[in-house]
Structure formats: structure tokens, C-alpha cells
N, C-alpha and C positions, 0 to 999 in steps of 0.2 A: 828904935831899931827896926829895920825892914825885915819882912819874912817872905820868902818865896813860896809859891804854891804851884802845883802841877794840876792842870785841868785836862781831862781826857773826855772826848765825846765819840761814841761809836754810833753813827747814824743807823747802820743796819740793825743793831741790837736795841736802838733807842735808849741808850744808857749814857749817863754823865757821871764822871768821878772827879772829885776834887781831893787832892792829897796835900796835907800840910807838912808831911814828913815821909821819908822813904824807909823809916824804921819798920821792922817786922811787926805784924799785927794780924788781926782777924776782923771779920765783919760781924756786926751785931744788929739785931732788929731795933727799930725805934717805934714811937707811938704812931707813925705814919707808914702804911704798907709800902709806899713808893720810895721810902728813904731808909738806907742802911748806914750805920756809922762804922768807921774803921778805928779800932782801938788797939793799944798795946796790952801787954800782960798786966800792967798796973792800972789799966782803965783810962789812960790818957788818950784823948782824941787825936787821931792821926789824919783823919779825913772823913769824907762821906760820899755816898753814891745816890743817884736818883734814877729810878726805873721809869720807863714809858714817858720820857721827857716831852715828846711831841703831843701827848694827850693832856698835858697840864692846861688848866684854864688860863687864858691869856689876860683875863680881867681881874685876877686876884692872885696873891702870892701863895706859895706852897709853904706850910708850916710843919716843923717837927722839932722836938726837943732832943738835943744831943746830951746824953747823960754821962759826962766824964766823971769818973770816980776821983781822979786826981787831976787838977788843972795845973799845968806847968806855968 
């Protein structure tokens, strides 16, 4: 089954957001200061955001662990 995602990039704010769902939720910190996860009230991951995208190293990936309490 295919799943759609929304990807937003704001060049002025240097901010990237990826949404797996339009459901209501809130942002929560991850183990990486540049990445926030968007979760619903049950802890399901709805998406994530990346701050300061242009400053990321081009020669290595950015890692963060998204901690969903409940995986759908």
C-alpha cells in the first residue's frame, strides 16, 4: 500500500518538514538538536522537521532516532 508524504522547505528559515499525516499533533525533541519529531497524543510519528538544512555536512548523513511510542 502506498503512503503519501508532504515535504515543505522554507529557504528563508532554512527549515525542512516532512509530514506522513495531517492529523493533529505536536513537536518533540529528538537526540539530535537539528531534528524534531511530530507525534500525536498516543506517540505515533506524524512526521519530522530539520533545522538549518543548508549547514548539514554534504559528505555524511544526518542521524536521529525517532521514538514512536506506538507504531501504526
